[in-house]
C-alpha positions as a Markdown table, in Angstrom:
| # | Residue | x | y | z |
|---|---|---|---|---|
| 1 | Unk | 52.5 | 167.4 | 60.5 |
| 2 | Unk | 54.8 | 166.6 | 63.4 |
| 3 | Unk | 52.9 | 165.4 | 66.5 |
| 4 | Unk | 53.9 | 167.3 | 69.6 |
| 5 | Unk | 54.3 | 165.0 | 72.6 |
| 6 | Unk | 52.7 | 166.6 | 75.7 |
| 7 | Unk | 54.7 | 166.8 | 78.9 |
| 8 | Unk | 53.6 | 163.9 | 81.1 |
| 9 | Unk | 52.5 | 164.7 | 84.6 |
| 10 | Unk | 53.3 | 162.2 | 87.4 |
| 11 | Unk | 50.7 | 161.2 | 89.9 |
| 12 | Unk | 51.4 | 163.0 | 93.2 |
| 13 | Unk | 51.2 | 160.7 | 96.3 |
| 14 | Unk | 48.0 | 161.7 | 98.0 |
| 15 | Unk | 49.7 | 162.2 | 101.4 |
| 16 | Unk | 53.2 | 163.1 | 100.2 |
| 17 | Unk | 55.8 | 161.1 | 102.0 |
| 18 | Unk | 59.4 | 160.8 | 103.3 |
| 19 | Unk | 62.3 | 161.0 | 100.8 |
| 20 | Unk | 64.0 | 157.6 | 101.1 |
| 21 | Unk | 66.4 | 158.2 | 98.2 |
| 22 | Unk | 67.4 | 160.5 | 95.4 |
| 23 | Unk | 69.2 | 159.0 | 92.4 |
| 24 | Unk | 70.6 | 160.4 | 89.1 |
| 25 | Unk | 68.7 | 159.0 | 86.1 |
| 26 | Unk | 70.7 | 156.9 | 83.8 |
| 27 | Unk | 69.3 | 158.3 | 80.6 |
| 28 | Unk | 69.6 | 161.9 | 81.6 |
| 29 | Unk | 72.2 | 162.8 | 84.3 |
| 30 | Unk | 70.7 | 166.3 | 84.6 |
| 31 | Unk | 67.6 | 164.7 | 86.2 |
| 32 | Unk | 67.0 | 162.8 | 89.4 |
| 33 | Unk | 64.5 | 160.3 | 90.5 |
| 34 | Unk | 62.9 | 161.0 | 93.9 |
| 35 | Unk | 61.7 | 158.0 | 96.0 |
| 36 | Unk | 59.1 | 158.5 | 98.7 |
| 37 | Unk | 58.6 | 155.8 | 101.2 |
| 38 | Unk | 60.8 | 153.4 | 99.1 |
| 39 | Unk | 58.6 | 154.0 | 96.0 |
| 40 | Unk | 59.5 | 156.1 | 92.9 |
| 41 | Unk | 57.4 | 159.2 | 93.1 |
| 42 | Unk | 58.6 | 161.6 | 90.4 |
| 43 | Unk | 61.6 | 163.0 | 88.5 |
| 44 | Unk | 63.1 | 166.4 | 89.0 |
| 45 | Unk | 65.8 | 168.5 | 87.3 |
| 46 | Unk | 69.0 | 168.5 | 89.3 |
| 47 | Unk | 68.8 | 172.3 | 89.7 |
| 48 | Unk | 65.5 | 172.0 | 91.6 |
| 49 | Unk | 66.9 | 169.3 | 93.8 |
| 50 | Unk | 69.9 | 171.5 | 94.7 |
| 51 | Unk | 68.0 | 174.7 | 95.1 |
| 52 | Unk | 65.4 | 173.1 | 97.4 |
| 53 | Unk | 68.1 | 171.2 | 99.2 |
| 54 | Unk | 66.2 | 168.0 | 99.0 |
| 55 | Unk | 67.7 | 165.1 | 100.9 |
| 56 | Unk | 67.0 | 161.7 | 102.4 |
| 57 | Unk | 64.6 | 161.6 | 105.4 |
| 58 | Unk | 63.0 | 165.0 | 104.4 |
| 59 | Unk | 59.2 | 164.9 | 104.7 |
| 60 | Unk | 57.2 | 166.3 | 101.8 |
| 61 | Unk | 53.5 | 167.1 | 101.9 |
| 62 | Unk | 51.3 | 166.6 | 98.9 |
| 63 | Unk | 51.3 | 170.4 | 98.3 |
| 64 | Unk | 55.1 | 170.5 | 98.5 |
| 65 | Unk | 55.3 | 167.6 | 96.0 |
| 66 | Unk | 53.0 | 169.4 | 93.6 |
| 67 | Unk | 55.1 | 172.6 | 93.8 |
| 68 | Unk | 58.2 | 170.6 | 93.0 |
| 69 | Unk | 56.6 | 168.9 | 90.1 |
| 70 | Unk | 55.2 | 172.2 | 88.7 |
| 71 | Unk | 58.6 | 173.7 | 88.8 |
| 72 | Unk | 60.0 | 170.7 | 86.9 |
| 73 | Unk | 57.2 | 171.0 | 84.3 |
| 74 | Unk | 58.3 | 174.6 | 83.9 |
| 75 | Unk | 61.9 | 173.5 | 83.3 |
| 76 | Unk | 60.7 | 171.1 | 80.7 |
| 77 | Unk | 58.4 | 173.6 | 79.0 |
| 78 | Unk | 61.2 | 176.2 | 78.9 |
| 79 | Unk | 63.7 | 173.7 | 77.4 |
| 80 | Unk | 61.2 | 172.6 | 74.8 |
| 81 | Unk | 60.5 | 176.2 | 73.8 |
| 82 | Unk | 64.2 | 177.0 | 73.6 |
| 83 | Unk | 64.7 | 174.0 | 71.3 |
| 84 | Unk | 61.7 | 175.3 | 69.2 |
| 85 | Unk | 63.2 | 178.8 | 68.9 |
| 86 | Unk | 66.7 | 177.4 | 68.1 |
| 87 | Unk | 65.3 | 176.0 | 64.8 |
| 88 | Unk | 64.1 | 179.5 | 63.8 |
| 89 | Unk | 62.7 | 182.6 | 65.4 |
| 90 | Unk | 59.1 | 182.3 | 66.6 |
| 91 | Unk | 56.2 | 184.6 | 67.2 |
| 92 | Unk | 54.5 | 185.0 | 70.6 |
| 93 | Unk | 51.4 | 183.1 | 69.2 |
| 94 | Unk | 53.6 | 180.2 | 67.9 |
| 95 | Unk | 55.2 | 179.9 | 71.4 |
| 96 | Unk | 51.8 | 180.0 | 73.1 |
| 97 | Unk | 50.4 | 177.4 | 70.6 |
| 98 | Unk | 53.4 | 175.1 | 71.3 |
| 99 | Unk | 52.8 | 175.4 | 75.1 |
| 100 | Unk | 49.2 | 174.5 | 74.6 |
| 101 | Unk | 50.2 | 171.4 | 72.7 |
| 102 | Unk | 52.6 | 170.6 | 75.5 |
| 103 | Unk | 49.5 | 170.5 | 77.7 |
| 104 | Unk | 51.0 | 172.7 | 80.5 |
| 105 | Unk | 48.8 | 174.8 | 82.8 |
| 106 | Unk | 48.0 | 178.4 | 82.1 |
| 107 | Unk | 50.2 | 179.6 | 84.9 |
| 108 | Unk | 53.2 | 177.6 | 83.7 |
| 109 | Unk | 52.6 | 178.8 | 80.1 |
| 110 | Unk | 52.6 | 182.4 | 81.3 |
| 111 | Unk | 55.7 | 181.9 | 83.4 |
| 112 | Unk | 57.5 | 180.3 | 80.4 |
| 113 | Unk | 56.5 | 183.1 | 78.0 |
| 114 | Unk | 57.6 | 185.6 | 80.7 |
| 115 | Unk | 61.0 | 184.0 | 80.9 |
| 116 | Unk | 61.5 | 184.1 | 77.2 |
| 117 | Unk | 60.5 | 187.7 | 77.2 |
| 118 | Unk | 63.1 | 188.3 | 79.9 |
| 119 | Unk | 65.7 | 186.6 | 77.7 |
| 120 | Unk | 64.6 | 188.7 | 74.8 |
| 121 | Unk | 63.8 | 185.7 | 72.6 |
| 122 | Unk | 60.3 | 186.8 | 71.6 |
| 123 | Unk | 60.0 | 189.9 | 69.5 |
| 124 | Unk | 57.2 | 190.0 | 67.0 |
| 125 | Unk | 58.4 | 193.3 | 65.5 |
| 126 | Unk | 61.9 | 191.8 | 64.8 |
| 127 | Unk | 60.3 | 188.6 | 63.6 |
| 128 | Unk | 58.1 | 190.5 | 61.1 |
| 129 | Unk | 61.1 | 192.5 | 59.8 |
| 130 | Unk | 63.2 | 189.4 | 59.2 |
| 131 | Unk | 60.3 | 187.5 | 57.7 |
| 132 | Unk | 59.5 | 190.3 | 55.2 |
| 133 | Unk | 63.2 | 190.4 | 54.1 |
| 134 | Unk | 63.3 | 186.7 | 53.7 |
| 135 | Unk | 60.1 | 186.4 | 51.7 |
| 136 | Unk | 61.1 | 189.2 | 49.4 |
| 137 | Unk | 64.6 | 188.0 | 48.9 |
| 138 | Unk | 64.1 | 184.2 | 48.6 |
| 139 | Unk | 60.5 | 183.9 | 47.3 |
| 140 | Unk | 59.8 | 187.2 | 45.5 |
| 141 | Unk | 56.3 | 187.4 | 47.1 |
| 142 | Unk | 54.1 | 190.5 | 47.1 |
| 143 | Unk | 53.1 | 192.5 | 50.1 |
| 144 | Unk | 49.6 | 191.0 | 50.3 |
| 145 | Unk | 50.8 | 187.4 | 50.7 |
| 146 | Unk | 53.6 | 188.3 | 53.1 |
| 147 | Unk | 51.1 | 190.2 | 55.3 |
| 148 | Unk | 48.7 | 187.2 | 55.2 |
| 149 | Unk | 51.5 | 184.8 | 56.2 |
| 150 | Unk | 52.6 | 187.1 | 59.1 |
| 151 | Unk | 49.1 | 187.4 | 60.4 |
| 152 | Unk | 48.7 | 183.6 | 60.2 |
| 153 | Unk | 51.8 | 183.2 | 62.3 |
| 154 | Unk | 50.3 | 185.5 | 64.9 |
| 155 | Unk | 51.9 | 188.9 | 64.1 |
| 156 | Unk | 49.4 | 191.7 | 64.6 |
| 157 | Unk | 48.3 | 193.4 | 61.4 |
| 158 | Unk | 49.7 | 196.8 | 62.5 |
| 159 | Unk | 53.2 | 195.3 | 63.1 |
| 160 | Unk | 53.0 | 193.5 | 59.7 |
| 161 | Unk | 52.3 | 196.8 | 58.1 |
| 162 | Unk | 55.2 | 198.6 | 59.8 |
| 163 | Unk | 57.6 | 195.8 | 58.8 |
| 164 | Unk | 56.4 | 195.9 | 55.2 |
| 165 | Unk | 56.7 | 199.7 | 55.0 |
| 166 | Unk | 60.2 | 199.6 | 56.5 |
| 167 | Unk | 61.6 | 196.5 | 54.6 |
| 168 | Unk | 59.6 | 196.5 | 51.4 |
| 169 | Unk | 59.2 | 200.0 | 50.1 |
| 170 | Unk | 57.0 | 200.9 | 47.1 |
| 171 | Unk | 59.9 | 201.2 | 44.7 |
| 172 | Unk | 61.1 | 197.7 | 45.5 |
| 173 | Unk | 57.6 | 196.3 | 45.2 |
| 174 | Unk | 57.3 | 197.7 | 41.7 |
| 175 | Unk | 60.7 | 196.3 | 40.7 |
| 176 | Unk | 59.7 | 192.9 | 42.2 |
| 177 | Unk | 56.4 | 192.9 | 40.4 |
| 178 | Unk | 58.2 | 193.5 | 37.1 |
| 179 | Unk | 60.5 | 190.6 | 37.8 |
| 180 | Unk | 57.6 | 188.3 | 38.7 |
| 181 | Unk | 55.7 | 189.3 | 35.5 |
| 182 | Unk | 58.7 | 188.3 | 33.4 |
| 183 | Unk | 58.9 | 185.0 | 35.3 |
| 184 | Unk | 55.2 | 184.4 | 34.9 |
| 185 | Unk | 55.3 | 185.2 | 31.1 |
| 186 | Unk | 58.2 | 182.7 | 30.7 |
| 187 | Unk | 56.2 | 180.1 | 32.7 |
| 188 | Unk | 53.2 | 180.4 | 30.4 |
| 189 | Unk | 54.9 | 181.3 | 27.1 |
| 190 | Unk | 53.6 | 178.1 | 25.4 |
| 191 | Unk | 50.0 | 179.2 | 26.0 |
| 192 | Unk | 48.8 | 180.0 | 22.5 |
| 193 | Unk | 45.7 | 182.0 | 23.4 |
| 194 | Unk | 46.8 | 185.5 | 24.4 |
| 195 | Unk | 43.8 | 186.1 | 26.6 |
| 196 | Unk | 44.3 | 182.8 | 28.4 |
| 197 | Unk | 48.0 | 183.5 | 28.8 |
| 198 | Unk | 47.4 | 186.9 | 30.3 |
| 199 | Unk | 44.7 | 185.5 | 32.7 |
| 200 | Unk | 47.1 | 182.8 | 33.9 |
| 201 | Unk | 49.9 | 185.3 | 34.4 |
| 202 | Unk | 47.6 | 187.6 | 36.4 |
| 203 | Unk | 46.3 | 184.7 | 38.6 |
| 204 | Unk | 49.8 | 183.5 | 39.2 |
| 205 | Unk | 50.9 | 186.9 | 40.4 |
| 206 | Unk | 47.8 | 187.3 | 42.6 |
| 207 | Unk | 48.6 | 184.0 | 44.3 |
| 208 | Unk | 52.1 | 185.4 | 44.9 |
| 209 | Unk | 50.6 | 188.3 | 46.7 |
| 210 | Unk | 50.5 | 191.2 | 44.2 |
| 211 | Unk | 47.4 | 193.4 | 43.8 |
| 212 | Unk | 45.4 | 192.8 | 40.7 |
| 213 | Unk | 45.1 | 196.4 | 39.7 |
| 214 | Unk | 48.9 | 196.9 | 40.0 |
| 215 | Unk | 49.5 | 193.7 | 37.9 |
| 216 | Unk | 47.3 | 194.9 | 35.1 |
| 217 | Unk | 48.8 | 198.4 | 35.1 |
| 218 | Unk | 52.3 | 196.9 | 34.9 |
| 219 | Unk | 51.4 | 194.6 | 32.1 |
| 220 | Unk | 49.8 | 197.4 | 30.1 |
| 221 | Unk | 52.8 | 199.6 | 30.7 |
| 222 | Unk | 55.0 | 196.9 | 29.1 |
| 223 | Unk | 52.8 | 196.9 | 25.9 |
| 224 | Unk | 52.6 | 200.6 | 25.4 |
């Protein structure tokens, strides 16, 4: 499991201070180092520096420093979530879990999720539809397993049911089950005992998300 590094929070000077210099950071030119009373205080994204018109000799209270740092944490959290989404679409729960691991405050978490909503980058209904199509096409899973996986990822059960009904109709499920039975029978073809072979086939298909009764009916239909 990949360890998620929390966003580190700087220690705000207890009495704020006077800006004595602002310098671009060498490792990331989109960020600036802010020095108060000749001492490094915290880093900020350049957009925040420009928007707040920060400059030398400006006095900042502790509360003002905190607001600037909170805004910078929001910038970082949003970027980390955008990077997370770029890899593949995410559910609302996955985004909220990632923000928890980033150790941001509840208010920043809500603000970040709100921005992603505004950008239309979180859509559990669309995620469920795409997920169903992917699992059916690439894995051949049954509806039970697909629904379990969707719920595990945070998609509400009702949205999972809607996506399954729309993207995995009954006729396609029957066809998929027939294909999976054929694959399972090939997998266990060397099993000499017929009862044992059928049991292994059924268990294999149950693990792949097909309903036991439907599996038995389909197997019986093949032998009659």
